[in-house]
C-alpha angles and dihedrals in degrees: 000000000000114000118244112258121246121256090251091057090048091052091049094058092045094248095295115161092013089140089060091051090047090053090049090051092049091049090050090050090053091050094046094044096225142035123235088256092053091046090049091050091049091052090045091054091049090052092049091049091049092050091048090052090049090051091050091049092049093048091051090049091048091050091050091049091049091051089049091053091049091051091048091052091049093050091047090053092049091050091050091050091051092049097041 
């Protein structure tokens, strides 16, 4: 398949036959399965999902640490009462 011409080449010929180039691009997209934009969006979504999962993991860890600190405080208070 003929490669799509650069924007400079398109400007030089005054935009003639742009519809042919557009058809070639669309056909190439169908053959490839995705455009660069679609591929970028797909990667972006994966990154967002990964970051969301990391945030969920961190929030769970923070909750567990907070519970651990509360338990430590409670046991410290009980130990002080027994001593004092």
